[in-house]
TORGUSE-566709 format. One record per residue (C-alpha): x, y, z; residue number from 1. Coordinates in nm, 4 decimals. Layout:
<nodes>
{{X,Y,Z},NUM}
...
</nodes>
This chain:
<nodes>
{{0.0397,-1.6748,-1.6224},1}
{{0.0165,-1.6367,-1.2492},2}
{{-0.2508,-1.6968,-0.9885},3}
{{-0.2643,-1.3633,-0.8029},4}
{{-0.4404,-1.2792,-0.4757},5}
{{-0.4992,-0.9069,-0.4186},6}
{{-0.6218,-0.7521,-0.0954},7}
{{-0.8323,-0.4371,-0.0819},8}
{{-1.0000,-0.4683,-0.4219},9}
{{-1.3194,-0.2769,-0.3441},10}
{{-1.1966,0.0345,-0.5282},11}
{{-0.8953,0.2344,-0.6441},12}
{{-0.5623,0.0625,-0.6947},13}
{{-0.6864,-0.2816,-0.5947},14}
{{-0.9740,-0.2771,-0.8397},15}
{{-0.7655,-0.1286,-1.1221},16}
{{-0.5036,-0.3976,-1.0631},17}
{{-0.7581,-0.6794,-1.0627},18}
{{-0.9035,-0.5597,-1.3919},19}
{{-0.5672,-0.5035,-1.5609},20}
{{-0.4168,-0.8329,-1.4508},21}
{{-0.7262,-1.0234,-1.5620},22}
{{-0.7069,-0.8636,-1.9056},23}
{{-0.3392,-0.9630,-1.9185},24}
{{-0.4359,-1.3274,-1.8661},25}
{{-0.3547,-1.3686,-1.4975},26}
{{-0.5898,-1.5608,-1.2708},27}
{{-0.7009,-1.3051,-1.0128},28}
{{-0.8495,-1.3729,-0.6707},29}
{{-1.0025,-1.0442,-0.5557},30}
{{-1.0667,-0.9860,-0.1862},31}
{{-1.2283,-0.7115,0.0191},32}
{{-1.3714,-0.6644,0.3681},33}
{{-1.7175,-0.6268,0.2160},34}
{{-1.7354,-0.8894,-0.0552},35}
{{-2.0469,-0.7285,-0.2063},36}
{{-1.8236,-0.4434,-0.3301},37}
{{-1.6715,-0.6968,-0.5693},38}
{{-2.0040,-0.7752,-0.7411},39}
{{-1.9692,-0.7535,-1.1180},40}
{{-1.5904,-0.7776,-1.1129},41}
{{-1.4802,-1.0289,-1.3777},42}
{{-1.2126,-1.2263,-1.1926},43}
{{-1.1413,-1.5897,-1.1136},44}
{{-1.2744,-1.5606,-0.7575},45}
{{-1.4167,-1.3033,-0.5152},46}
{{-1.3594,-1.3617,-0.1439},47}
{{-1.4351,-1.1756,0.1812},48}
{{-1.1182,-1.0807,0.3651},49}
{{-1.0387,-0.8457,0.6490},50}
{{-0.6598,-0.8641,0.6872},51}
{{-0.6995,-0.7663,1.0518},52}
{{-0.8922,-1.0872,1.1255},53}
{{-0.6658,-1.3956,1.1529},54}
{{-0.9542,-1.6376,1.0948},55}
{{-1.0600,-1.4579,0.7763},56}
{{-0.7018,-1.4737,0.6506},57}
{{-0.6953,-1.8500,0.7133},58}
{{-1.0342,-1.9011,0.5500},59}
{{-0.9538,-1.6876,0.2447},60}
{{-0.6272,-1.8657,0.1748},61}
{{-0.7912,-2.2056,0.2202},62}
{{-1.0520,-2.1055,-0.0378},63}
{{-0.7936,-1.9526,-0.2713},64}
{{-0.5653,-2.2547,-0.2822},65}
{{-0.2196,-2.2250,-0.4403},66}
{{-0.1063,-1.8628,-0.4874},67}
{{0.1807,-1.7551,-0.7140},68}
{{0.1652,-1.3855,-0.6248},69}
{{0.0341,-1.1972,-0.3226},70}
{{-0.0370,-0.8247,-0.3635},71}
{{-0.0795,-0.6595,-0.0237},72}
{{-0.2821,-0.3534,-0.1180},73}
{{-0.5415,-0.3205,0.1604},74}
{{-0.4872,-0.0024,0.3584},75}
{{-0.6446,0.2699,0.5693},76}
{{-0.5275,0.6183,0.6572},77}
{{-0.5652,0.8771,0.9291},78}
{{-0.4994,1.2497,0.9142},79}
{{-0.4311,1.3811,1.2633},80}
{{-0.1460,1.4945,1.4896},81}
{{-0.0054,1.2153,1.7012},82}
{{-0.0826,1.4143,2.0161},83}
{{-0.4523,1.4428,1.9333},84}
{{-0.5428,1.1190,1.7539},85}
{{-0.6629,0.8490,1.9895},86}
{{-0.4226,0.5615,2.0273},87}
{{-0.6990,0.3253,1.9173},88}
{{-0.7130,0.5104,1.5854},89}
{{-0.3353,0.5035,1.5549},90}
{{-0.3240,0.1309,1.6239},91}
{{-0.6011,0.0609,1.3693},92}
{{-0.3833,0.2028,1.0898},93}
{{-0.0852,-0.0093,1.1914},94}
{{-0.3064,-0.3144,1.2401},95}
{{-0.4244,-0.2972,0.8785},96}
{{-0.1300,-0.1549,0.6864},97}
{{0.1581,-0.3248,0.8663},98}
{{0.0365,-0.6120,1.0842},99}
{{-0.2334,-0.7141,0.8353},100}
{{0.0160,-0.7195,0.5482},101}
{{0.2620,-0.9156,0.7629},102}
{{-0.0137,-1.1635,0.8527},103}
{{-0.1007,-1.2193,0.4870},104}
{{0.2652,-1.2503,0.3922},105}
{{0.3400,-1.5008,0.6650},106}
{{0.0375,-1.7079,0.5648},107}
{{0.1503,-1.7546,0.2025},108}
{{0.5197,-1.8134,0.2689},109}
{{0.4982,-2.1894,0.3478},110}
{{0.3325,-2.2851,0.0193},111}
{{0.5656,-2.0609,-0.1836},112}
{{0.8734,-2.1926,-0.0036},113}
{{0.7698,-2.5553,-0.0619},114}
{{0.7210,-2.4889,-0.4347},115}
{{1.0464,-2.2961,-0.4604},116}
{{0.8809,-1.9951,-0.6242},117}
{{0.6462,-1.7087,-0.5517},118}
{{0.6287,-1.3326,-0.5359},119}
{{0.5073,-1.0927,-0.2676},120}
{{0.4308,-0.7339,-0.3696},121}
{{0.3751,-0.4738,-0.1000},122}
{{0.1938,-0.1492,-0.1876},123}
{{0.3569,0.1379,-0.0013},124}
{{0.3695,0.5174,-0.0164},125}
{{0.6181,0.8003,-0.0508},126}
{{0.4963,0.9045,0.2943},127}
{{0.7252,0.6325,0.4320},128}
{{1.0315,0.8276,0.3197},129}
{{0.9280,1.1926,0.3200},130}
{{0.8011,1.3916,0.6210},131}
{{0.4288,1.4652,0.6118},132}
{{0.2518,1.6413,0.9001},133}
{{-0.0551,1.4603,1.0357},134}
{{0.0292,1.1330,0.8581},135}
{{0.2296,0.9904,1.1471},136}
{{0.0283,0.6677,1.1733},137}
{{0.0139,0.6096,0.7978},138}
{{0.3823,0.6957,0.7455},139}
{{0.4861,0.4698,1.0337},140}
{{0.2854,0.1801,0.8927},141}
{{0.4333,0.2131,0.5442},142}
{{0.7899,0.2687,0.6655},143}
{{0.7527,-0.0430,0.8773},144}
{{0.6171,-0.2364,0.5800},145}
{{0.9149,-0.1352,0.3664},146}
{{1.1651,-0.2308,0.6382},147}
{{0.9914,-0.5650,0.6910},148}
{{0.9952,-0.6297,0.3169},149}
{{1.3623,-0.5391,0.2774},150}
{{1.4633,-0.7965,0.5385},151}
{{1.2160,-1.0506,0.4036},152}
{{1.3527,-1.0118,0.0503},153}
{{1.6864,-1.1524,0.1658},154}
{{1.5281,-1.4024,0.4030},155}
{{1.3232,-1.5662,0.1272},156}
{{1.5673,-1.5392,-0.1635},157}
{{1.7249,-1.8831,-0.0943},158}
{{1.3799,-2.0391,-0.1401},159}
{{1.3072,-1.8770,-0.4771},160}
{{1.0511,-1.6343,-0.3314},161}
{{1.0935,-1.2689,-0.4249},162}
{{0.9661,-0.9613,-0.2405},163}
{{0.9292,-0.6109,-0.3799},164}
{{0.7594,-0.2823,-0.2990},165}
{{0.5433,-0.0612,-0.5218},166}
{{0.5517,0.2847,-0.3661},167}
{{0.3157,0.5645,-0.4649},168}
{{0.3324,0.9386,-0.4997},169}
{{0.0119,1.1351,-0.5513},170}
{{-0.2455,0.8907,-0.6902},171}
{{-0.6155,0.9469,-0.7549},172}
{{-0.7874,0.6903,-0.5343},173}
{{-1.0810,0.6720,-0.2975},174}
{{-0.8441,0.6793,0.0013},175}
{{-0.8631,1.0590,0.0028},176}
{{-1.2390,1.0418,0.0528},177}
{{-1.2171,0.7505,0.2959},178}
{{-0.9270,0.8836,0.5058},179}
{{-1.0360,0.9809,0.8547},180}
{{-0.9529,1.3484,0.9121},181}
{{-0.9612,1.4900,1.2644},182}
{{-1.0297,1.8637,1.2546},183}
{{-0.7780,2.0428,1.4770},184}
{{-0.8544,2.3992,1.3667},185}
{{-0.9286,2.5055,1.7249},186}
{{-0.6159,2.3465,1.8729},187}
{{-0.2495,2.4546,1.8750},188}
{{-0.2160,2.2615,1.5469},189}
{{-0.4700,2.4784,1.3641},190}
{{-0.2175,2.6886,1.1697},191}
{{-0.0188,2.3806,1.0661},192}
{{-0.3406,2.2132,0.9533},193}
{{-0.4280,2.5069,0.7303},194}
{{-0.0796,2.5119,0.5777},195}
{{-0.0769,2.1345,0.5336},196}
{{-0.4139,2.1263,0.3604},197}
{{-0.3010,2.4003,0.1213},198}
{{0.0274,2.2232,0.0418},199}
{{-0.1442,1.8892,-0.0080},200}
{{-0.3984,2.0426,-0.2452},201}
{{-0.1126,2.1872,-0.4478},202}
{{0.0743,1.8568,-0.4639},203}
{{-0.2423,1.6704,-0.5628},204}
{{-0.3580,1.9060,-0.8369},205}
{{-0.2739,1.6447,-1.1004},206}
{{-0.2556,1.3017,-0.9355},207}
{{-0.1703,0.9978,-1.1430},208}
{{-0.4573,0.7546,-1.2082},209}
{{-0.4849,0.4297,-1.0139},210}
{{-0.4205,0.2480,-1.3413},211}
{{-0.0608,0.3728,-1.3373},212}
{{-0.0010,0.1852,-1.0114},213}
{{-0.1743,-0.1217,-1.1543},214}
{{0.0649,-0.1122,-1.4503},215}
{{0.3670,-0.1063,-1.2201},216}
{{0.2216,-0.3972,-1.0218},217}
{{0.1766,-0.5899,-1.3464},218}
{{0.5378,-0.5191,-1.4409},219}
{{0.6542,-0.6377,-1.0973},220}
{{0.4666,-0.9641,-1.1600},221}
{{0.5801,-1.0171,-1.5180},222}
{{0.9492,-0.9220,-1.4740},223}
{{1.1783,-1.2144,-1.4016},224}
{{1.3546,-1.0282,-1.1191},225}
{{1.1965,-0.6900,-1.0397},226}
{{1.3888,-0.4359,-0.8309},227}
{{1.3028,-0.4025,-0.4651},228}
{{1.1621,-0.0487,-0.4967},229}
{{0.9182,0.0336,-0.7795},230}
{{0.8046,0.3991,-0.7543},231}
{{0.5091,0.5474,-0.9396},232}
{{0.3204,0.8756,-0.9447},233}
{{0.3693,1.2534,-0.9394},234}
{{0.7450,1.2815,-0.9522},235}
{{0.8144,1.0203,-0.6850},236}
{{1.0642,0.8259,-0.8975},237}
{{1.2665,1.1407,-0.9582},238}
{{1.2477,1.2408,-0.5915},239}
{{1.3699,0.9016,-0.4697},240}
{{1.6493,0.9018,-0.7269},241}
{{1.7591,1.2581,-0.6525},242}
{{1.9977,1.1589,-0.3754},243}
{{1.8733,1.4421,-0.1548},244}
{{1.9799,1.4205,0.2077},245}
{{1.7331,1.3949,0.4933},246}
{{1.8111,1.7565,0.5813},247}
{{1.7333,1.8693,0.2251},248}
{{1.4062,1.6788,0.2205},249}
{{1.3043,1.8248,0.5557},250}
{{1.3953,2.1757,0.4430},251}
{{1.1910,2.1310,0.1255},252}
{{0.8886,2.0170,0.3272},253}
{{0.9144,2.3067,0.5712},254}
{{0.9515,2.5534,0.2837},255}
{{0.6415,2.4110,0.1220},256}
{{0.4547,2.4740,0.4458},257}
{{0.5814,2.8320,0.4606},258}
{{0.8168,2.7838,0.7574},259}
</nodes>
């Protein structure tokens, strides 16, 4: 069984993964920005960790000790047009979802490389590969994470360290409630906002539970050599396997918005 550190365990996918992996016999180190949100969680260790804070990353890994698997799950989102969102808000999403994940990954590589084994699992989103209005910051962060991971997978293979991505479709998590939404109804983007909200509600009528993502994460840990891309949720696997061109995907999105 593996010693697994998971970021962003306060709720949703992180918490479901911590619970499932513990039941499966793995030794789970659960982390969250507010460690009190982990109270009552039956895991090997509960640690405070803001992936945007380099000192907290250093302290958490010192406390955690040897790690077999890192699951980069911590993430934030923003719903706003690029033109209207402040650049501080845009940068905050990238700082957590991309730079924070890269910081965590870089911090565990030396110990994994020295041991000649280890696994890094990045939690991504279908937004990285399909156009979504108002999710520019989130999509950019996840697309960057996937590109980073693809290069890193080859970079670390000679040292016995594997890298893979778990990418989500529509999943029922607290991110929907926690996502910052900037109301642009009274701006030139008002009509697009209305159409986007309606389309999103339709897509998310029956989201997959967070436990489905946790199960895919468990499989990515337990498999001897998991594939790079591990899709889960609301038709995403079929969509990624469809072979549709970029033009077809764009046309489908525009049609869904009524354009």
